[in-house]
C-alpha positions as CSV (number, residue, x, y, z in Angstrom):
1,M,-47.3,-33.9,82.0
2,F,-49.0,-33.8,78.7
3,N,-48.0,-30.2,78.2
4,E,-44.4,-31.0,79.0
5,I,-44.4,-33.8,76.5
6,A,-46.1,-31.6,73.8
7,L,-43.6,-28.8,74.6
8,G,-40.7,-31.2,74.3
9,S,-42.0,-32.6,71.0
10,A,-42.5,-29.1,69.6
11,F,-39.0,-28.1,70.8
12,A,-37.5,-31.2,69.1
13,S,-39.4,-30.5,65.9
14,L,-38.2,-26.9,66.0
15,L,-34.6,-28.1,66.6
16,C,-34.8,-30.6,63.7
17,W,-36.3,-27.9,61.4
18,S,-33.6,-25.4,62.5
19,V,-30.9,-28.0,61.7
20,W,-32.5,-28.7,58.3
21,V,-32.7,-25.0,57.6
22,F,-29.1,-24.5,58.7
23,R,-27.8,-27.4,56.6
24,R,-29.9,-26.2,53.6
25,Q,-28.5,-22.7,54.0
26,Q,-25.0,-24.1,54.2
27,R,-25.6,-26.0,51.0
28,I,-26.9,-22.8,49.3
29,I,-23.9,-20.9,50.6
30,R,-21.6,-23.5,49.3
31,E,-23.4,-23.5,45.9
32,V,-23.2,-19.8,45.8
33,Q,-19.6,-19.9,46.7
34,R,-18.9,-22.5,44.0
35,E,-20.9,-20.3,41.5
36,K,-18.9,-17.3,42.7
37,V,-15.6,-19.2,42.2
38,K,-16.8,-20.4,38.8
39,I,-17.8,-16.8,37.8
40,Q,-14.4,-15.5,39.0
41,V,-12.6,-18.2,37.0
42,E,-14.6,-17.3,34.0
43,E,-14.0,-13.6,34.6
44,R,-10.2,-14.3,34.8
45,R,-10.4,-16.3,31.6
46,V,-12.3,-13.6,29.8
47,F,-9.8,-11.0,31.1
48,D,-6.9,-13.2,29.9
49,F,-8.7,-13.6,26.6
50,L,-9.0,-9.8,26.2
51,H,-5.4,-9.3,27.4
52,N,-4.1,-11.9,24.9
53,L,-6.0,-10.2,22.1
54,G,-4.5,-6.9,23.0
55,E,-1.0,-8.4,23.1
56,A,-1.6,-10.1,19.7
57,L,-2.5,-6.7,18.2
58,T,0.9,-5.2,18.8
59,H,2.8,-4.4,15.6
60,E,5.5,-6.9,16.5
61,T,3.1,-9.8,16.6
62,R,2.2,-12.0,13.6
63,P,-1.4,-12.3,12.5
64,G,-1.4,-16.0,13.3
65,D,-0.8,-15.2,17.0
66,L,-4.1,-13.2,17.1
67,H,-6.0,-16.0,15.3
68,G,-4.6,-18.6,17.8
69,S,-5.4,-16.3,20.8
70,I,-9.1,-16.1,19.6
71,V,-9.6,-19.8,19.3
72,E,-7.6,-21.0,22.2
73,G,-9.0,-18.3,24.5
74,A,-12.6,-19.2,23.5
75,L,-11.8,-22.9,24.2
76,R,-10.6,-22.1,27.7
77,I,-13.5,-19.9,28.6
78,L,-16.2,-22.2,27.3
79,E,-14.3,-25.4,28.2
80,G,-14.6,-26.7,24.7
81,Q,-12.5,-29.5,23.0
82,G,-12.3,-28.3,19.4
83,G,-12.3,-24.9,17.7
84,A,-11.6,-23.2,14.4
85,L,-11.4,-19.7,12.9
86,Y,-12.2,-19.3,9.2
87,L,-11.6,-15.9,7.5
88,V,-12.8,-14.7,4.2
89,D,-10.1,-14.3,1.6
90,K,-9.5,-11.1,-0.4
91,T,-11.8,-12.2,-3.2
92,G,-14.7,-12.5,-0.8
93,L,-15.5,-16.0,-2.3
94,Q,-13.8,-18.4,0.1
95,L,-13.5,-19.0,3.8
96,R,-9.9,-20.1,4.6
97,P,-8.7,-21.7,7.8
98,A,-6.9,-19.2,9.9
99,F,-6.5,-21.4,13.0
100,I,-7.5,-25.0,13.6
101,S,-7.1,-26.4,17.2
102,A,-5.3,-29.7,17.8
103,Q,-8.5,-31.7,18.5
104,C,-10.8,-29.8,16.1
105,P,-13.4,-32.0,14.4
106,P,-14.2,-31.4,10.7
107,Y,-16.7,-28.6,10.4
108,I,-16.5,-28.9,6.6
109,D,-16.7,-31.8,4.1
110,L,-13.1,-32.8,3.4
111,P,-12.3,-33.8,-0.2
112,P,-12.2,-37.6,-0.8
113,G,-8.9,-39.3,-1.1
114,G,-7.0,-36.7,1.0
115,T,-3.6,-37.5,2.4
116,G,-2.4,-36.8,5.9
117,S,-4.2,-36.5,9.1
118,T,-7.6,-34.9,9.5
119,H,-6.0,-32.0,11.2
120,S,-3.6,-31.4,8.4
121,Q,-6.3,-31.6,5.8
122,L,-8.4,-29.1,7.7
123,K,-5.5,-26.6,7.8
124,L,-5.3,-26.8,4.0
125,T,-8.9,-26.9,2.9
126,A,-11.0,-23.8,2.2
127,V,-14.7,-23.7,1.6
128,K,-16.9,-21.4,-0.5
129,V,-18.8,-18.7,1.4
130,S,-22.0,-20.2,0.1
131,D,-21.4,-23.8,1.0
132,G,-22.2,-26.0,4.0
133,L,-22.7,-25.1,7.6
134,L,-19.9,-22.5,7.6
135,G,-21.4,-20.7,4.6
136,T,-24.8,-20.6,6.3
137,V,-23.3,-19.1,9.5
138,F,-21.2,-16.7,7.5
139,S,-24.3,-15.2,5.9
140,A,-26.3,-15.2,9.1
141,K,-26.6,-12.3,11.5
142,D,-26.5,-14.2,14.8
143,A,-24.8,-17.1,16.4
144,L,-26.0,-20.6,15.9
145,F,-26.2,-23.4,18.6
146,I,-26.2,-27.0,17.6
147,E,-27.0,-29.7,20.2
148,G,-27.1,-33.5,20.0
149,D,-26.5,-35.8,17.1
150,D,-26.6,-33.4,14.1
151,S,-25.8,-34.8,10.7
152,R,-24.0,-31.5,9.8
153,L,-21.5,-32.1,12.6
154,P,-21.0,-35.8,13.1
155,G,-19.4,-36.9,16.3
156,V,-19.9,-33.4,17.9
157,G,-22.0,-33.2,21.1
158,S,-22.7,-29.5,20.8
159,A,-21.3,-26.5,19.0
160,C,-21.4,-22.7,19.0
161,L,-20.9,-21.0,15.6
162,A,-20.9,-17.3,15.0
163,P,-20.4,-15.0,12.1
164,L,-17.6,-12.4,12.6
165,S,-18.6,-9.0,11.3
166,Y,-17.6,-5.5,12.1
167,A,-18.1,-2.1,10.5
168,G,-20.4,-3.7,8.0
169,Q,-17.8,-6.2,6.9
170,N,-18.1,-10.0,7.0
171,L,-14.8,-11.2,8.3
172,G,-15.3,-14.9,8.9
173,V,-16.7,-17.6,11.2
174,L,-15.7,-18.7,14.7
175,V,-16.6,-22.3,15.9
176,I,-16.2,-23.9,19.3
177,S,-17.5,-27.4,20.1
178,R,-17.7,-30.1,22.7
179,D,-17.6,-33.8,22.0
180,A,-20.4,-36.2,23.0
181,L,-18.7,-37.2,26.2
182,H,-19.2,-33.7,27.7
183,D,-22.2,-31.7,28.7
184,T,-23.7,-29.4,26.2
185,F,-23.1,-25.7,26.5
186,A,-25.2,-23.9,29.1
187,P,-27.4,-20.9,28.1
188,S,-25.1,-18.5,29.9
189,Q,-22.2,-19.9,27.9
190,L,-24.0,-19.1,24.7
191,H,-24.3,-15.4,25.8
192,T,-20.6,-15.5,26.6
193,F,-19.8,-17.0,23.2
194,R,-21.7,-14.2,21.5
195,A,-19.7,-11.6,23.4
196,L,-16.4,-13.4,22.5
197,A,-17.4,-13.4,18.9
198,E,-18.1,-9.7,18.9
199,Q,-14.8,-8.9,20.6
200,S,-13.0,-11.2,18.2
201,A,-14.5,-9.5,15.2
202,F,-13.5,-6.1,16.6
203,S,-9.9,-7.4,17.2
204,L,-9.7,-8.8,13.7
205,W,-10.9,-5.6,12.1
206,D,-8.4,-3.6,14.3
207,A,-5.7,-6.0,13.1
208,I,-6.6,-5.4,9.5
209,L,-6.3,-1.7,10.1
210,H,-3.0,-2.1,11.9
211,H,-1.7,-4.3,9.0
212,E,-2.8,-1.9,6.4
213,A,-1.2,1.0,8.3
214,A,2.0,-0.9,8.7
215,E,2.0,-1.8,5.0
216,K,1.4,1.9,4.2
217,R,4.3,3.0,6.4
218,Q,6.6,0.4,4.8
219,I,5.6,1.5,1.3
220,E,6.2,5.1,2.3
221,K,9.6,4.1,3.7
222,D,10.5,2.2,0.5
223,L,9.3,5.1,-1.7
224,A,11.4,7.6,0.4
225,T,14.4,5.3,-0.1
226,A,13.7,5.1,-3.8
227,N,13.4,8.8,-3.9
228,D,16.8,9.1,-2.3
229,V,18.2,6.7,-4.9
230,Q,16.6,8.6,-7.7
231,R,18.0,11.9,-6.5
232,I,21.4,10.3,-6.8
233,L,20.8,9.7,-10.5
234,L,20.3,13.5,-11.1
235,P,23.2,15.8,-11.4
236,S,24.6,16.9,-8.1
237,S,26.3,20.0,-9.5
238,E,26.4,22.0,-12.7
239,P,29.1,21.0,-15.3
240,D,32.0,23.2,-16.2
241,I,32.3,23.8,-19.9
242,D,34.0,26.8,-21.5
243,G,31.6,29.2,-23.2
244,F,28.4,27.9,-21.6
245,E,26.6,28.3,-18.3
246,T,24.1,25.6,-17.3
247,S,21.5,25.1,-14.6
248,G,18.8,22.5,-14.0
249,T,16.2,21.3,-11.5
250,N,13.7,18.5,-11.0
251,L,10.7,18.8,-8.7
252,P,8.7,15.5,-8.5
253,A,5.0,15.7,-8.0
254,R,5.2,12.5,-5.9
255,Y,7.9,10.4,-4.2
256,L,9.2,9.3,-7.6
257,S,9.6,11.3,-10.8
258,G,9.1,10.2,-14.3
259,D,11.1,13.3,-15.5
260,Y,14.8,13.5,-15.5
261,F,17.7,15.6,-16.8
262,D,21.3,14.8,-17.1
263,Y,24.7,16.1,-18.2
264,V,26.8,13.5,-20.1
265,P,30.5,14.3,-20.6
266,L,31.3,13.1,-24.1
267,D,35.0,14.1,-24.3
268,A,37.2,17.0,-23.4
269,D,35.4,19.4,-25.6
270,R,31.8,18.3,-25.8
271,L,28.9,17.9,-23.2
272,G,25.6,16.2,-23.7
273,V,22.5,17.7,-22.1
274,V,19.3,15.7,-21.9
275,I,15.8,16.2,-20.6
276,A,13.1,13.6,-20.6
277,D,9.5,13.0,-19.6
278,V,8.2,9.4,-19.2
279,S,4.5,8.9,-19.8
280,G,2.6,8.1,-16.6
281,K,3.6,8.5,-13.0
282,G,4.9,6.6,-10.0
283,I,7.0,3.5,-9.9
284,P,6.6,2.3,-13.6
285,A,7.6,5.7,-14.9
286,A,10.6,6.0,-12.5
287,L,11.9,2.6,-13.5
288,L,11.6,3.4,-17.2
289,M,13.4,6.7,-16.5
290,A,16.3,4.9,-14.8
291,M,16.6,2.4,-17.7
292,C,16.5,5.3,-20.2
293,R,19.2,7.2,-18.3
294,S,21.5,4.2,-18.1
295,A,21.1,3.3,-21.8
296,L,21.7,6.9,-22.9
297,R,24.9,7.2,-20.8
298,V,26.3,4.1,-22.5
299,I,25.3,5.2,-26.1
300,A,26.0,8.9,-26.1
301,P,29.8,9.0,-25.7
302,G,30.2,7.1,-29.0
303,C,28.0,9.4,-31.1
304,E,28.7,12.9,-32.4
305,S,25.1,13.2,-33.7
306,P,22.3,13.8,-31.2
307,A,19.9,12.2,-33.7
308,E,22.0,9.1,-33.9
309,V,21.9,8.8,-30.1
310,M,18.1,8.9,-30.2
311,R,17.9,6.3,-32.9
312,R,20.1,3.9,-31.0
313,L,18.3,4.6,-27.8
314,N,14.9,3.9,-29.4
315,A,16.2,0.7,-30.9
316,Q,17.4,-0.5,-27.5
317,I,14.4,0.5,-25.4
318,Y,11.5,-0.2,-27.9
319,P,11.5,-4.0,-27.4
320,D,11.2,-3.7,-23.6
321,I,8.7,-0.9,-23.3
322,K,5.0,-1.4,-22.6
323,E,2.6,-0.4,-25.5
324,D,1.0,2.3,-23.4
325,M,4.3,4.0,-22.4
326,F,6.7,6.3,-24.2
327,I,9.4,8.8,-23.5
328,S,9.6,12.3,-24.8
329,M,13.1,13.7,-24.9
330,A,15.4,16.5,-26.1
331,Y,19.1,16.0,-26.3
332,A,21.7,18.6,-27.1
333,I,25.5,18.5,-27.6
334,L,27.4,21.6,-26.5
335,D,30.8,22.1,-28.2
336,R,33.2,24.5,-26.5
337,R,35.6,24.6,-29.5
338,D,33.2,26.6,-31.7
339,G,30.3,27.3,-29.3
340,S,27.9,25.3,-31.4
341,V,24.8,23.6,-30.2
342,K,23.2,20.7,-32.0
343,L,20.0,19.1,-30.7
344,V,17.4,16.6,-31.4
345,R,13.8,16.6,-30.3
346,A,12.0,13.3,-29.8
347,G,8.4,14.3,-29.3
348,H,9.4,16.7,-26.4
349,D,8.0,20.1,-25.6
350,A,9.7,22.6,-28.0
351,P,12.7,24.4,-26.4
352,L,12.8,28.1,-26.1
353,V,15.6,30.5,-27.2
354,F,16.0,33.9,-25.5
355,R,17.7,36.4,-27.7
356,A,19.7,38.9,-25.6
357,K,19.9,41.4,-28.5
358,D,16.2,42.3,-28.5
359,G,14.8,40.3,-25.6
360,T,12.6,38.2,-27.8
361,I,11.9,34.4,-27.4
362,E,11.9,31.9,-30.3
363,V,10.2,28.5,-30.1
364,V,12.4,25.8,-31.6
365,K,10.4,23.0,-33.3
366,P,12.5,20.5,-35.1
367,P,10.5,17.3,-36.0
368,G,10.8,14.1,-34.0
369,M,8.9,11.2,-32.5
370,A,8.8,10.1,-28.9
371,V,11.0,7.2,-27.9
372,G,9.3,3.8,-27.6
373,I,6.3,4.4,-30.0
374,D,7.9,3.0,-33.2
375,S,10.4,0.2,-33.8
376,G,12.6,2.5,-35.9
377,G,11.2,2.9,-39.5
378,A,9.2,6.1,-38.9
379,F,11.3,7.2,-35.9
380,N,14.6,7.2,-37.8
381,R,13.1,9.1,-40.7
382,V,11.7,12.0,-38.7
383,T,14.4,12.2,-36.0
384,N,17.2,14.5,-37.3
385,D,19.8,16.9,-36.0
386,F,19.0,20.6,-35.6
387,S,21.6,23.4,-35.1
388,V,20.9,26.3,-32.8
389,S,23.0,29.4,-33.2
390,L,23.5,31.2,-29.9
391,A,25.1,34.7,-29.4
392,P,26.6,35.8,-26.1
393,G,23.8,36.3,-23.6
394,D,21.4,34.1,-25.5
395,C,19.7,31.3,-23.5
396,L,18.4,27.9,-24.6
397,V,15.7,26.6,-22.2
398,F,14.4,23.0,-22.0
399,Y,11.3,22.1,-19.9
400,T,8.7,19.5,-19.3
401,D,4.9,20.0,-19.6
402,G,4.7,20.0,-15.8
403,V,5.8,23.6,-16.0
404,T,3.4,25.0,-18.5
405,E,0.5,22.8,-17.5
406,A,0.8,23.5,-13.8
407,L,-2.7,24.1,-12.4
408,D,-3.9,26.5,-9.7
409,R,-6.9,26.0,-7.5
410,R,-9.3,27.3,-10.2
411,G,-7.9,24.8,-12.7
412,E,-6.1,27.4,-14.8
413,E,-2.7,26.6,-16.4
414,Y,0.5,28.5,-15.7
415,G,1.0,28.5,-19.5
416,L,3.8,29.1,-22.0
417,E,3.4,32.9,-22.2
418,A,3.9,33.2,-18.4
419,M,7.0,31.1,-18.7
420,K,8.4,33.3,-21.5
421,R,7.9,36.4,-19.4
422,A,9.7,34.8,-16.5
423,I,12.6,34.0,-18.8
424,Q,12.8,37.5,-20.2
425,A,12.8,38.9,-16.7
426,S,15.7,36.8,-15.4
427,A,17.9,35.9,-18.4
428,A,20.3,38.8,-17.8
429,Q,21.2,37.2,-14.4
430,G,22.2,33.9,-15.9
431,A,21.0,30.3,-16.3
432,A,20.5,29.7,-12.6
433,A,18.3,32.8,-12.3
434,I,16.1,31.6,-15.1
435,V,15.5,28.2,-13.5
436,R,14.9,29.7,-10.1
437,R,12.5,32.4,-11.4
438,V,10.4,30.0,-13.4
439,A,10.3,27.4,-10.5
440,D,9.4,30.0,-8.0
441,E,6.6,31.5,-10.2
442,V,5.1,28.0,-10.8
443,K,5.1,27.3,-7.1
444,A,3.5,30.6,-6.3
445,F,0.9,30.1,-9.1
446,V,0.0,26.6,-7.9
447,G,-0.2,27.8,-4.2
448,D,-1.6,25.1,-1.9
449,H,-3.1,23.2,-4.8
450,P,-1.4,19.7,-5.1
451,Q,1.2,19.5,-7.8
452,H,-0.2,17.1,-10.4
453,D,2.9,16.6,-12.6
454,D,6.7,16.5,-12.3
455,I,8.5,19.8,-13.1
456,T,11.9,19.8,-14.8
457,L,13.9,22.7,-16.2
458,I,17.3,23.2,-17.9
459,A,18.7,26.6,-18.9
460,I,21.8,27.0,-21.1
461,R,23.3,30.5,-21.4
462,K,26.0,31.3,-24.0
463,K,28.8,33.3,-22.4
């Protein structure tokens, strides 16, 4: 009997223990399942966060969309109530609010007497990179966790702050917080926050590269359009004037040229021919070139003297030209009635005259000052007409220094003597042959070395 009672008691104890173990295992299983669900939810949120960052990096999306995706995504993953993203400005001296969540507490000291809601003030207030809690985090190398009643963040229960840096560049600060009514962040969430901050920094850096590439593409597109417009300003064909044969070309070193040449019909018997080289390169030189061309086309038809054209042009352009800019020019008037050529040289490279009779080349050096250097006193005194006598077969050649100063890979110049030889070798074939021969020789001389200056040529051959 005793054994039966003892056996029954042991069995009952075993049964109770088994039930306890079963229930405990069930609780563990449920806890594991809850943790699994929680991890799966967090994984989905992280995946959505990364997906949204990827979407925000597309070229059609505004930068603000990426900033919002970073803060709102981090709030969802970490179950925070307030968040902010501050980015350093171009000066590197201030952190400016890029995105402030709707319930974001003030992570900075707001200026006294501010108007509007706290949220509105936060969206408009920047902070120095050396000031306050954000400045401390910006200069730090790791994330910062604040828990409890901290005087630096009044009314905040806990907060995670991290510097955003990538490729050695400090980009800004990310902050996510919970109010005092919610639990503080768990250690695992701090690890997640660090990972989010690292991914956010990478995305911000990638966005900067995308933005810079897009700006570069737009600039290149605008420059290509400007180049098309500038080409329209150059002669589309050679003029037809009895007794003369002309040819010209312009080869810009970049998208836009500071050189230009033009043919200006003056009347039924006379044609103006101009070549110019604006100091400097790029957009400023191209704009000044366009202004000079327009002004000369207005002035030239009313003047029989090339020197008077230059004087009036200088008087019009001088007040509007920068001190460090000027325009070297040469302007000639061809008259079909007597075959005469009158020219003026305003600080430009000396034209060359090929003599068909003996194959020699003369350098024509009338005095003259570049346009835009002097208001008129000295300019008007030294700028005078010069007559060039051309016999049939003779050629007058204008050029810019981009021809003679063209450099090869060794840094040697093409030079004036090489240009003279090219003219002598091609003059018998006409004006177009001269321009083509010189341009081809310069290209061959330079080879694959980048062209460092604009190249412009005009050849005038007396028939």
